[in-house]
C-alpha positions as CSV (number, residue, x, y, z in Angstrom):
1,X,-9.7,6.4,11.4
2,X,-8.2,9.1,9.2
3,X,-10.6,11.7,7.9
4,X,-11.7,11.1,4.3
5,X,-13.6,12.9,1.7
6,X,-17.2,12.0,1.7
7,X,-16.9,8.5,0.2
8,X,-18.6,7.7,-3.2
9,X,-18.4,4.5,-5.2
10,X,-18.6,3.9,-8.9
11,X,-21.5,5.5,-10.8
12,X,-22.8,2.4,-12.5
13,X,-24.4,3.5,-15.8
14,X,-27.2,0.9,-15.6
15,X,-29.1,-0.5,-12.6
16,X,-27.0,1.6,-10.2
17,X,-28.6,0.2,-7.0
18,X,-27.8,-3.5,-7.8
19,X,-24.9,-4.8,-5.7
20,X,-22.1,-6.2,-7.7
21,X,-18.3,-6.5,-7.7
22,X,-16.5,-4.7,-10.5
23,X,-14.4,-6.9,-12.8
24,X,-12.1,-5.8,-15.7
25,X,-8.8,-4.3,-16.7
26,X,-6.8,-1.5,-18.3
27,X,-8.1,-1.4,-21.9
28,X,-5.7,0.0,-24.5
29,X,-7.6,-0.1,-27.8
30,X,-5.2,2.4,-29.3
31,X,-2.7,-0.4,-29.6
32,X,-5.0,-2.3,-31.9
33,X,-6.9,-1.9,-35.2
34,X,-10.7,-1.3,-35.1
35,X,-11.3,-4.9,-36.2
36,X,-10.0,-6.1,-32.9
37,X,-12.4,-3.9,-30.8
38,X,-15.4,-5.9,-31.7
39,X,-13.6,-9.1,-30.8
40,X,-12.7,-7.5,-27.5
41,X,-16.2,-6.6,-26.4
42,X,-17.4,-10.1,-27.3
43,X,-14.7,-11.6,-25.1
44,X,-15.5,-9.1,-22.3
45,X,-19.1,-10.3,-22.3
46,X,-18.0,-13.9,-22.2
47,X,-15.6,-13.3,-19.3
48,X,-18.1,-11.2,-17.3
49,X,-16.2,-8.0,-17.5
50,X,-18.3,-5.0,-16.4
51,X,-15.7,-2.2,-16.3
52,X,-12.5,-1.1,-17.9
53,X,-9.9,1.7,-17.3
54,X,-9.5,3.6,-20.5
55,X,-7.2,6.2,-22.1
56,X,-4.5,5.9,-19.5
57,X,-1.6,6.5,-21.9
58,X,-3.4,8.1,-24.7
59,X,-2.3,11.8,-24.6
60,X,-0.3,11.6,-27.8
61,X,-3.2,10.0,-29.6
62,X,-5.8,12.4,-28.2
63,X,-3.6,15.5,-28.8
64,X,-1.1,14.8,-31.5
65,X,-0.2,18.5,-31.7
66,X,-0.7,21.4,-29.4
67,X,-3.5,22.8,-31.5
68,X,-5.0,19.5,-32.7
69,X,-7.4,17.1,-31.0
70,X,-8.5,13.7,-32.2
71,X,-11.3,12.4,-30.0
72,X,-13.2,10.4,-32.7
73,X,-11.6,7.0,-31.9
74,X,-12.2,7.4,-28.2
75,X,-15.9,8.4,-28.9
76,X,-16.2,5.2,-30.8
77,X,-14.7,3.1,-28.1
78,X,-16.8,4.7,-25.3
79,X,-20.0,4.1,-27.3
80,X,-19.0,0.5,-28.1
81,X,-18.3,-0.3,-24.5
82,X,-21.5,1.2,-23.3
83,X,-23.5,-0.7,-25.9
84,X,-22.0,-3.9,-24.6
85,X,-22.7,-3.2,-20.9
86,X,-19.1,-2.2,-19.9
87,X,-18.7,0.8,-17.7
88,X,-15.6,3.1,-18.0
89,X,-13.2,4.3,-15.5
90,X,-11.8,7.1,-17.7
91,X,-8.3,8.3,-17.2
92,X,-7.4,11.9,-17.6
93,X,-4.5,10.7,-19.8
94,X,-1.9,13.0,-18.2
95,X,0.5,10.2,-17.1
96,X,3.0,10.6,-20.0
97,X,3.3,13.8,-22.0
98,X,3.5,13.5,-25.8
99,X,6.8,14.1,-27.7
100,X,5.7,17.5,-29.1
101,X,5.3,18.8,-25.5
102,X,8.7,17.7,-24.2
103,X,10.3,18.9,-27.5
104,X,8.8,22.4,-27.1
105,X,9.1,22.5,-23.3
106,X,12.1,20.4,-22.2
107,X,11.9,22.3,-18.9
108,X,9.1,20.0,-17.8
109,X,11.5,17.0,-17.7
110,X,12.6,15.7,-14.3
111,X,16.2,16.1,-13.0
112,X,17.7,13.4,-10.9
113,X,19.8,13.5,-7.7
114,X,23.0,13.8,-9.8
115,X,21.6,16.7,-11.9
116,X,20.9,14.5,-15.0
117,X,17.8,15.2,-17.0
118,X,15.4,12.2,-17.5
119,X,14.5,12.2,-21.1
120,X,11.5,10.9,-23.0
121,X,11.4,7.4,-24.2
122,X,9.6,5.6,-21.3
123,X,6.8,7.2,-19.2
124,X,6.2,9.7,-16.5
125,X,8.8,12.1,-17.8
126,X,7.4,15.2,-16.1
127,X,8.1,17.3,-13.0
128,X,5.3,17.3,-10.4
129,X,6.1,21.0,-9.7
130,X,6.4,22.2,-13.3
131,X,3.9,25.1,-13.9
132,X,4.2,24.5,-17.6
133,X,3.3,20.8,-17.3
134,X,0.4,21.6,-15.0
135,X,-1.0,24.1,-17.5
136,X,-0.9,21.6,-20.3
137,X,-2.2,18.7,-18.2
138,X,-5.2,20.7,-16.9
139,X,-6.0,21.8,-20.4
140,X,-6.2,18.1,-21.3
141,X,-8.3,17.3,-18.2
142,X,-10.7,20.1,-19.1
143,X,-11.1,18.8,-22.7
144,X,-11.7,15.3,-21.4
145,X,-14.3,16.4,-18.8
146,X,-16.2,18.6,-21.2
147,X,-16.4,15.9,-23.9
148,X,-17.1,12.9,-21.7
149,X,-18.5,14.1,-18.5
150,X,-22.1,13.3,-19.5
151,X,-21.3,10.1,-21.4
152,X,-23.5,7.3,-20.1
153,X,-20.6,4.8,-19.9
154,X,-18.6,7.0,-17.5
155,X,-18.4,5.4,-14.0
156,X,-15.4,7.3,-12.5
157,X,-12.5,9.5,-13.3
158,X,-9.0,8.1,-13.1
159,X,-6.5,10.9,-12.3
160,X,-3.1,10.4,-14.1
161,X,-1.7,6.9,-13.3
162,X,0.5,5.5,-10.5
163,X,1.5,9.0,-9.5
164,X,5.2,8.9,-8.4
165,X,6.0,5.5,-9.8
166,X,9.0,6.9,-11.7
167,X,9.1,10.7,-10.9
168,X,8.5,11.0,-7.2
169,X,11.9,12.7,-6.6
170,X,12.7,15.6,-8.8
171,X,15.7,17.9,-8.0
172,X,15.1,20.6,-10.6
173,X,14.9,24.3,-10.2
174,X,11.1,24.1,-10.2
175,X,11.3,21.5,-7.4
176,X,13.7,23.8,-5.5
177,X,11.3,26.8,-5.7
178,X,8.3,24.6,-4.7
179,X,10.3,23.1,-1.8
180,X,11.0,26.5,-0.4
181,X,7.3,27.4,-0.5
182,X,6.5,24.1,1.3
183,X,9.2,24.8,3.9
184,X,7.9,28.3,4.6
185,X,4.4,26.9,5.1
186,X,5.8,24.3,7.5
187,X,8.3,26.4,9.5
188,X,7.3,30.0,9.0
189,X,10.7,31.5,9.5
190,X,14.3,30.6,8.4
191,X,15.2,30.6,12.1
192,X,12.7,27.8,12.8
193,X,14.0,25.9,9.8
194,X,17.5,26.2,11.1
195,X,16.3,24.8,14.5
196,X,14.5,21.9,12.9
197,X,17.3,21.0,10.5
198,X,20.0,21.4,13.2
199,X,22.0,23.6,10.8
200,X,24.5,24.5,13.5
201,X,26.1,21.2,12.5
202,X,28.6,21.5,9.6
203,X,28.0,25.2,9.2
204,X,24.8,24.8,7.4
205,X,22.8,27.7,8.9
206,X,20.7,29.6,6.3
207,X,20.2,33.3,6.2
208,X,17.5,33.4,3.6
209,X,14.9,31.1,2.0
210,X,16.6,31.5,-1.4
211,X,19.7,29.6,-0.1
212,X,17.7,26.4,0.5
213,X,18.0,23.6,-2.0
214,X,16.7,20.0,-2.4
215,X,19.2,17.4,-1.1
216,X,21.1,17.2,-4.3
217,X,24.4,15.2,-4.8
218,X,26.7,16.4,-2.0
219,X,30.3,15.7,-1.0
220,X,29.1,13.7,2.0
221,X,25.9,12.8,3.9
222,X,23.2,15.4,3.3
223,X,21.4,16.9,6.2
224,X,19.1,14.2,7.5
225,X,16.1,16.4,8.3
226,X,16.5,18.1,4.9
227,X,16.3,14.6,3.4
228,X,13.2,13.7,5.5
229,X,11.5,16.9,4.7
230,X,12.2,16.5,1.0
231,X,10.5,13.1,1.1
232,X,7.5,14.7,2.8
233,X,7.5,17.5,0.3
234,X,7.8,15.2,-2.7
235,X,4.8,13.1,-1.6
236,X,2.9,16.3,-1.1
237,X,3.9,17.7,-4.5
238,X,2.4,14.7,-6.2
239,X,-0.7,14.9,-4.0
240,X,-1.0,18.6,-5.0
241,X,-1.1,17.5,-8.7
242,X,-3.8,14.9,-7.8
243,X,-5.8,17.7,-6.1
244,X,-5.4,20.0,-9.1
245,X,-6.9,17.4,-11.5
246,X,-9.5,16.3,-9.0
247,X,-10.7,19.8,-8.3
248,X,-11.1,20.6,-12.0
249,X,-13.0,17.4,-12.5
250,X,-15.2,18.1,-9.5
251,X,-16.0,21.6,-10.9
252,X,-16.9,20.3,-14.4
253,X,-18.5,17.0,-13.6
254,X,-19.6,17.1,-9.9
255,X,-21.6,13.9,-10.2
256,X,-18.7,11.6,-11.1
257,X,-16.4,10.1,-8.4
258,X,-12.7,10.6,-8.7
259,X,-9.9,8.2,-7.8
260,X,-6.2,7.6,-8.6
261,X,-4.4,4.3,-8.4
262,X,-2.0,4.0,-5.5
263,X,0.9,1.4,-5.3
264,X,0.7,-0.1,-1.9
265,X,3.2,-3.0,-2.5
266,X,6.8,-4.0,-1.7
267,X,9.3,-1.2,-1.3
268,X,7.2,1.5,-3.1
269,X,7.5,4.0,-0.3
270,X,7.8,7.5,-1.8
271,X,4.1,8.4,-1.4
272,X,2.4,8.8,2.0
273,X,-0.8,7.1,1.0
274,X,-2.3,7.6,4.5
275,X,-2.5,11.3,3.6
276,X,-3.5,10.7,0.0
277,X,-6.5,8.6,0.9
278,X,-8.3,11.7,2.1
279,X,-8.2,13.2,-1.4
280,X,-10.1,10.6,-3.4
281,X,-13.8,9.5,-3.4
282,X,-12.6,5.9,-3.2
283,X,-9.2,4.4,-2.8
284,X,-7.7,2.4,-5.6
285,X,-4.5,0.3,-5.6
286,X,-2.2,-1.5,-8.0
287,X,-0.5,-4.6,-6.6
288,X,1.8,-7.2,-8.2
289,X,2.8,-10.5,-6.6
290,X,6.5,-10.4,-5.6
291,X,8.9,-13.3,-5.4
292,X,10.2,-15.0,-2.3
293,X,8.9,-17.1,0.6
294,X,6.7,-14.3,1.9
295,X,5.1,-13.4,-1.4
296,X,1.5,-14.3,-0.5
297,X,1.9,-12.7,2.9
298,X,3.1,-9.5,1.3
299,X,0.1,-9.5,-1.0
300,X,-2.2,-10.0,2.0
301,X,-0.3,-7.3,4.0
302,X,-0.7,-4.8,1.2
303,X,-4.4,-5.6,0.7
304,X,-4.9,-5.3,4.4
305,X,-3.2,-1.9,4.6
306,X,-5.0,-0.7,1.5
307,X,-8.3,-1.6,3.2
308,X,-7.4,0.3,6.3
309,X,-6.4,3.3,4.2
310,X,-9.9,3.2,2.8
311,X,-11.3,3.5,6.2
312,X,-12.7,-0.1,6.1
313,X,-14.9,0.8,3.2
314,X,-14.7,-0.9,-0.2
315,X,-11.8,-0.1,-2.5
316,X,-10.8,-0.7,-6.1
317,X,-8.0,-3.1,-7.1
318,X,-7.1,-1.2,-10.3
319,X,-4.2,-3.4,-11.4
320,X,-2.7,-6.8,-10.8
321,X,-1.6,-9.6,-13.1
322,X,-3.3,-12.7,-14.5
323,X,0.1,-14.5,-14.6
324,X,3.7,-13.4,-15.2
325,X,4.9,-9.8,-15.1
326,X,7.8,-8.5,-17.2
327,X,9.9,-6.4,-14.7
328,X,11.3,-8.9,-12.2
329,X,14.7,-10.7,-12.8
330,X,12.8,-13.9,-13.5
331,X,9.1,-13.7,-14.4
332,X,7.4,-16.9,-13.6
333,X,3.8,-17.7,-14.6
334,X,1.3,-18.2,-11.8
335,X,0.4,-21.7,-10.8
336,X,-3.1,-23.1,-11.3
337,X,-5.5,-21.3,-8.9
338,X,-3.0,-18.6,-8.2
339,X,-4.8,-15.8,-10.1
340,X,-8.1,-16.6,-8.3
341,X,-6.4,-16.8,-4.9
342,X,-4.6,-13.5,-5.4
343,X,-7.8,-11.8,-6.6
344,X,-10.0,-13.1,-3.8
345,X,-7.4,-12.2,-1.1
346,X,-7.8,-8.6,-2.2
347,X,-11.6,-9.0,-2.1
348,X,-11.3,-10.5,1.4
349,X,-9.6,-7.3,2.6
350,X,-12.2,-5.0,1.1
351,X,-11.7,-4.7,-2.6
352,X,-15.1,-4.4,-4.4
353,X,-13.3,-4.3,-7.8
354,X,-10.9,-6.8,-9.3
355,X,-9.0,-5.5,-12.3
356,X,-5.9,-6.3,-14.2
357,X,-3.2,-4.8,-16.3
358,X,-4.2,-5.3,-19.0
359,X,-7.1,-6.7,-21.1
360,X,-5.2,-7.8,-24.2
361,X,-1.5,-8.6,-23.9
362,X,0.5,-6.2,-26.0
363,X,2.2,-7.3,-29.2
364,X,4.9,-4.6,-29.0
365,X,6.3,-2.2,-26.5
366,X,8.1,-2.4,-23.1
367,X,5.4,-4.6,-21.5
368,X,4.7,-7.1,-24.3
369,X,5.8,-10.0,-22.1
370,X,3.5,-8.8,-19.2
371,X,0.4,-11.1,-19.0
372,X,-3.1,-10.0,-19.9
373,X,-6.6,-11.2,-19.6
374,X,-6.3,-12.3,-23.2
375,X,-2.8,-13.6,-23.6
376,X,-0.8,-13.9,-26.8
377,X,-2.3,-17.3,-27.2
378,X,-5.8,-15.8,-27.4
379,X,-9.1,-16.8,-25.8
380,X,-8.4,-20.5,-26.4
381,X,-6.0,-20.6,-23.4
382,X,-5.9,-21.6,-19.8
383,X,-5.4,-18.0,-18.8
384,X,-8.6,-16.8,-20.4
385,X,-10.6,-19.7,-19.2
386,X,-9.3,-18.9,-15.6
387,X,-10.3,-15.3,-16.2
388,X,-13.9,-16.3,-17.2
389,X,-14.1,-18.6,-14.1
390,X,-13.0,-15.7,-11.9
391,X,-15.7,-13.5,-13.5
392,X,-18.3,-16.1,-12.6
393,X,-17.0,-16.3,-9.1
394,X,-17.2,-12.6,-8.6
395,X,-20.7,-12.6,-9.9
396,X,-21.6,-15.2,-7.3
397,X,-20.0,-13.0,-4.6
398,X,-22.3,-10.1,-5.3
399,X,-23.7,-10.2,-1.8
400,X,-20.3,-9.2,-0.4
401,X,-20.4,-5.9,-2.4
402,X,-20.6,-2.9,-0.2
403,X,-19.8,-4.7,3.0
404,X,-17.1,-3.4,5.4
405,X,-14.0,-4.8,6.9
406,X,-14.7,-6.5,10.3
407,X,-12.0,-5.2,12.7
408,X,-9.5,-7.7,14.2
409,X,-8.5,-7.8,17.8
410,X,-4.8,-7.1,17.0
411,X,-3.2,-4.5,14.8
412,X,0.2,-3.7,13.3
413,X,1.0,0.0,13.2
414,X,2.5,1.3,9.9
415,X,4.1,4.7,9.8
416,X,5.5,6.4,6.7
417,X,7.7,8.9,8.6
418,X,9.4,6.0,10.4
419,X,9.8,4.1,7.1
420,X,11.5,7.1,5.5
421,X,13.6,8.2,8.5
422,X,14.8,4.8,9.7
423,X,16.4,4.0,6.3
424,X,18.3,7.3,5.9
425,X,22.1,7.2,5.5
426,X,24.6,7.6,8.3
427,X,22.6,5.4,10.6
428,X,23.7,2.5,12.8
429,X,22.9,0.0,10.0
430,X,22.2,0.3,6.3
431,X,20.7,-3.2,6.4
432,X,17.5,-2.2,8.3
433,X,14.3,-2.6,6.3
434,X,11.3,-1.1,8.0
435,X,8.6,-2.8,5.9
436,X,10.3,-6.2,6.1
437,X,10.1,-6.1,9.9
438,X,6.4,-5.2,9.7
439,X,5.9,-8.0,7.2
440,X,7.7,-10.5,9.4
441,X,5.2,-9.7,12.2
442,X,2.4,-10.1,9.8
443,X,3.7,-13.5,8.6
444,X,3.9,-14.6,12.3
445,X,0.3,-13.7,12.8
446,X,-0.7,-15.6,9.7
447,X,1.3,-18.6,10.9
448,X,-0.6,-18.5,14.2
449,X,-3.9,-18.3,12.4
450,X,-4.8,-14.9,14.0
451,X,-6.4,-12.1,12.1
452,X,-4.5,-8.7,12.4
453,X,-5.2,-5.3,10.9
454,X,-2.5,-3.1,9.4
455,X,-3.3,0.5,10.5
456,X,-1.8,3.9,10.1
457,X,-0.1,5.5,13.1
458,X,-2.7,8.3,13.0
459,X,-5.6,5.9,13.4
460,X,-7.3,5.2,16.7
461,X,-5.7,2.4,18.8
462,X,-8.8,1.8,20.9
463,X,-10.6,-1.4,20.2
464,X,-7.4,-3.4,19.7
465,X,-6.2,-5.7,22.5
466,X,-2.7,-6.1,21.0
467,X,-0.8,-3.4,19.1
468,X,2.5,-4.2,17.4
469,X,4.6,-1.1,16.4
470,X,7.7,-2.4,14.7
471,X,10.6,0.0,14.2
472,X,8.5,2.9,15.3
473,X,11.5,5.2,14.8
474,X,9.8,8.6,14.6
475,X,7.7,9.3,17.7
476,X,6.4,12.8,18.2
477,X,5.2,13.8,21.7
478,X,1.6,13.4,20.6
479,X,2.1,9.8,19.4
480,X,4.0,8.9,22.6
481,X,1.1,10.2,24.6
482,X,-1.4,8.2,22.6
483,X,0.7,5.0,23.2
484,X,0.9,5.8,26.9
485,X,-2.9,6.2,27.0
486,X,-3.4,3.0,25.1
487,X,-1.3,0.9,27.5
488,X,-2.8,2.7,30.6
489,X,-6.3,1.8,29.2
490,X,-5.4,-1.9,29.3
491,X,-3.9,-2.4,25.8
492,X,-0.9,-4.5,25.1
493,X,1.9,-2.8,23.1
494,X,5.0,-4.3,21.6
495,X,7.7,-2.4,19.8
496,X,11.2,-3.2,18.6
497,X,14.7,-2.2,18.1
498,X,15.3,1.4,16.7
499,X,11.9,2.6,18.0
500,X,11.2,5.8,19.8
501,X,14.5,7.3,18.8
502,X,13.6,10.7,17.2
503,X,10.9,13.3,17.1
504,X,9.2,14.6,14.0
505,X,12.3,16.8,13.2
506,X,14.5,13.7,13.3
507,X,16.1,15.0,16.5
508,X,17.1,12.3,19.0
509,X,15.1,12.0,22.2
510,X,17.9,12.5,24.8
511,X,18.6,10.5,27.9
512,X,19.0,7.0,26.4
513,X,17.1,4.8,24.0
514,X,14.3,4.0,23.2
515,X,13.8,7.7,23.7
516,X,10.2,8.7,23.7
517,X,9.2,5.2,24.8
518,X,11.8,4.6,27.4
519,X,9.7,5.2,30.5
520,X,6.7,3.3,29.1
521,X,8.9,0.3,28.4
522,X,10.8,0.6,31.7
523,X,14.2,0.0,30.0
524,X,17.2,2.1,29.0
525,X,19.8,1.4,26.2
526,X,23.0,3.4,26.0
527,X,24.3,2.4,22.6
528,X,22.8,0.8,19.5
529,X,23.7,-2.8,18.8
530,X,23.7,-3.4,15.0
531,X,25.1,-6.7,13.8
532,X,27.3,-7.5,10.8
533,X,25.8,-9.6,8.0
534,X,27.5,-12.8,9.2
535,X,26.7,-12.2,12.9
536,X,23.9,-13.8,14.9
537,X,22.9,-14.0,18.5
538,X,20.9,-16.8,20.2
539,X,18.0,-16.4,22.6
540,X,16.9,-18.8,25.3
541,X,13.7,-19.2,23.4
542,X,15.7,-21.4,21.0
543,X,15.6,-18.9,18.1
544,X,18.4,-16.8,16.6
545,X,18.5,-13.0,16.2
546,X,20.1,-11.0,13.4
547,X,20.6,-7.4,12.3
548,X,20.4,-5.9,15.8
549,X,21.2,-6.7,19.5
550,X,20.6,-4.1,22.1
551,X,22.2,-4.0,25.6
552,X,19.2,-3.5,27.8
553,X,19.2,-2.1,31.3
554,X,16.0,-2.6,33.2
555,X,14.9,0.7,34.9
556,X,11.5,-0.3,36.3
557,X,11.3,-3.1,39.0
558,X,8.1,-4.3,37.5
559,X,9.7,-5.2,34.1
560,X,9.7,-9.0,33.3
561,X,12.4,-10.6,31.1
562,X,10.6,-12.7,28.5
563,X,13.7,-13.9,26.8
564,X,17.5,-13.5,27.3
565,X,20.5,-13.7,25.1
566,X,22.6,-16.9,25.4
567,X,25.3,-15.8,23.0
568,X,27.0,-12.6,21.8
569,X,28.2,-9.6,23.7
570,X,25.0,-9.4,25.7
571,X,24.8,-13.1,26.8
572,X,22.8,-13.4,30.0
573,X,21.1,-10.0,29.5
574,X,17.5,-9.3,28.5
575,X,16.6,-9.6,24.8
576,X,12.8,-9.3,25.2
577,X,11.1,-7.5,28.0
578,X,7.5,-6.7,29.2
579,X,6.4,-4.0,31.6
580,X,2.9,-4.6,33.1
581,X,0.8,-1.5,33.4
582,X,-2.4,-2.2,35.2
583,X,-4.2,-4.6,32.9
584,X,-2.1,-3.6,30.0
585,X,1.6,-4.0,29.1
586,X,4.5,-2.6,27.1
587,X,7.0,-5.0,25.5
588,X,10.3,-4.6,23.7
589,X,12.0,-6.9,21.2
590,X,15.7,-5.9,20.8
591,X,16.7,-8.0,17.8
592,X,15.3,-9.1,14.4
593,X,13.9,-12.6,14.8
594,X,12.3,-13.1,11.3
595,X,8.8,-14.5,10.8
596,X,9.6,-18.0,12.1
597,X,11.6,-16.7,15.1
598,X,8.8,-14.4,16.2
599,X,6.4,-17.4,16.7
600,X,7.2,-18.1,20.4
601,X,7.3,-14.3,21.1
602,X,3.9,-13.8,19.5
603,X,2.5,-16.8,21.3
604,X,3.4,-15.1,24.6
605,X,1.9,-11.8,23.5
606,X,-1.3,-13.5,22.3
607,X,-1.7,-15.3,25.7
608,X,-1.0,-12.1,27.6
609,X,-3.5,-10.0,25.6
610,X,-6.1,-12.7,25.3
611,X,-6.2,-12.5,21.5
612,X,-7.1,-15.9,20.0
613,X,-7.5,-17.4,16.6
614,X,-11.0,-17.8,15.3
615,X,-9.9,-20.9,13.3
616,X,-9.6,-24.5,14.4
617,X,-6.1,-25.0,15.8
618,X,-5.3,-27.7,13.3
619,X,-5.3,-25.3,10.4
620,X,-3.4,-22.5,12.0
621,X,-0.8,-21.3,9.5
622,X,-2.3,-23.2,6.6
623,X,-5.5,-21.2,6.3
624,X,-5.8,-17.4,6.4
625,X,-9.0,-15.8,7.6
626,X,-10.4,-12.4,6.6
627,X,-13.9,-11.2,7.5
628,X,-16.2,-8.7,6.0
629,X,-19.6,-7.8,7.4
630,X,-22.8,-5.9,6.6
631,X,-23.9,-5.9,10.2
632,X,-26.4,-8.7,9.7
633,X,-24.1,-11.4,8.2
634,X,-20.4,-12.0,8.3
635,X,-18.5,-13.1,5.3
636,X,-15.6,-15.4,6.0
637,X,-12.9,-15.7,3.4
638,X,-10.9,-18.9,4.1
639,X,-7.7,-18.8,2.0
640,X,-5.5,-21.8,1.6
641,X,-1.9,-20.4,2.0
642,X,-0.4,-23.7,0.9
643,X,0.1,-25.9,-2.2
644,X,-1.7,-28.9,-0.6
645,X,-5.3,-29.8,0.4
646,X,-6.3,-28.6,3.9
647,X,-9.2,-30.0,5.9
648,X,-11.1,-27.3,7.9
649,X,-13.2,-29.0,10.4
650,X,-15.9,-27.3,12.6
651,X,-16.6,-24.3,10.4
652,X,-20.2,-23.8,9.3
653,X,-21.9,-21.3,7.0
654,X,-23.6,-20.9,3.6
655,X,-21.0,-21.4,0.8
656,X,-21.0,-18.5,-1.6
657,X,-17.8,-19.7,-3.4
658,X,-15.8,-22.9,-2.8
659,X,-16.3,-26.5,-1.9
660,X,-19.5,-27.9,-0.5
661,X,-20.0,-28.2,3.2
662,X,-22.0,-31.4,2.8
663,X,-19.0,-33.1,4.3
664,X,-16.0,-31.6,6.2
665,X,-14.7,-28.5,4.3
666,X,-11.5,-29.3,2.4
667,X,-9.7,-26.5,0.6
668,X,-7.7,-27.6,-2.4
669,X,-4.3,-26.1,-3.1
670,X,-4.4,-22.3,-3.3
671,X,-8.2,-22.5,-3.0
672,X,-10.5,-19.8,-1.4
673,X,-13.9,-20.5,0.2
674,X,-16.3,-17.7,1.1
675,X,-18.9,-18.4,3.7
676,X,-21.9,-16.4,4.8
677,X,-22.4,-16.7,8.6
678,X,-24.5,-15.1,11.3
679,X,-23.1,-11.8,12.4
680,X,-21.0,-12.1,15.5
681,X,-21.5,-9.1,17.9
682,X,-18.3,-7.4,19.0
């Protein structure tokens, strides 16, 4: 696992040793009059809320002018919450600078790729590398820490908010100066930078650091390694801001844990959260259900990955929605049971806190149509009744608190460098979507009823019988060696098209594709085979392929052809191959099959690796299983992925939440059952 800071969980203000799951929301009392605050805490008690995130977008209220502070209202709210048994995850309030700051210092505003300034009027209008912004932000952090560090309600510090959501890429002069510093630390000399960036191409060789810029709008394709390094730098610049706030908080309030909410979801890819996870006392994440046929699988995938970023330890679901959001093209309300299923799926993958944006649905502003725990209809509503039911459920699941993820026998490797690099411009296909390929494999595992972990490429591979590394495009020599050792040790590896192609400098591994993995796989490919949007190829497995179709030459006599093309330019040639290596194997899939098309391929891989479903065969695909453990008992989360009732026969255990086991277990539509079972030794 990735090295982390010494983990610390919430500092509960009362009864700190009692196991419990946290439950609450972002609370924005500054949007409401004082008469509403008393109503809020009464409703919080009724719903079982025990924590709220506070002051996230309050900078302008807390510091209305540079030389003026107005803490009185926040003092009152902190005291009121504490008196009603609600702990506080207190934000540093630095997420959006107030108008007086941007008016006085417009040089803190971000600049986009085209050189346009991003002006105030929304949120996150600040440069991560601005020394002026950093000075004012840390002044606010100091004021917050000195005033509230000893407040009895304080359970954790919440650095900024969704760092990088809207300002991950800044192309300003501040960013250019910081980028040069970052590059000097990475490469040491201009000569080494020139080598890594292959600047002999297009006469780009630099003679001095001062000549280097971010990849701003150019006449043609910018240097690809420059683009990749700028993505790395931009993630690191935001991480540096996180560290700056965290370090000041640690100095002033050493007994209070520090977190910051990540956004592991969908195509949010600007932040390398595998690196960020080392910087916080506990991992937090915001996730919102997306639309489409794989929506629930995407939620599960993101929760799974977040749990692995947390090192298998408990993490904090900082935000999700009770019902509709406001930022999709069409914002549909959740169906009955949907909110509970979403919430408990996160818990199944390690969340010990379930929180929402936000407590009370706003009456004005850009997110007034985003659902809340108290909707516009008030507490006399199905949404609030569902919220209260969820609070009771989480209270019943208190025994799960503090337990760890139980590792699966299979894993999907997720790699941020490959995500970034594989989708750069001037590539064989602009249609490739790295995360979609990974999600397709995840959906195929779910359809087979087989548990799978989603791990970072830096994590240990040992312990997994089957390892799927989709579109593992960037493969440094060290990673190639670890994959070789994994297979030599009896592991079963499968990778896909456009894998093994480049090293960490985005330089092609020469000699034929798949480059760094060519010998391990026992195949060679001379040219890429991207397909047009309306093209497809057929395999003798009875499934079609899209997006890609490689012309494979087998170079190792031991390689077995698992499937061949029956149509297209490569008809009769291998489409999927496996090279046995001792008791292990290395397999290659040369086309995009989609979640359904991967079913027969995965069945073959499962049989080869000996990985099996822990669920009855009859419910495979209908029920998702996730397992947490305390070493003495295992906690099975049985999640109905469907909109129909599903009978789950032959599963025993003590029901903590869900239907009775007096008869055969039947899960209603979208229902989740949690069972406590004897611990199964590995």
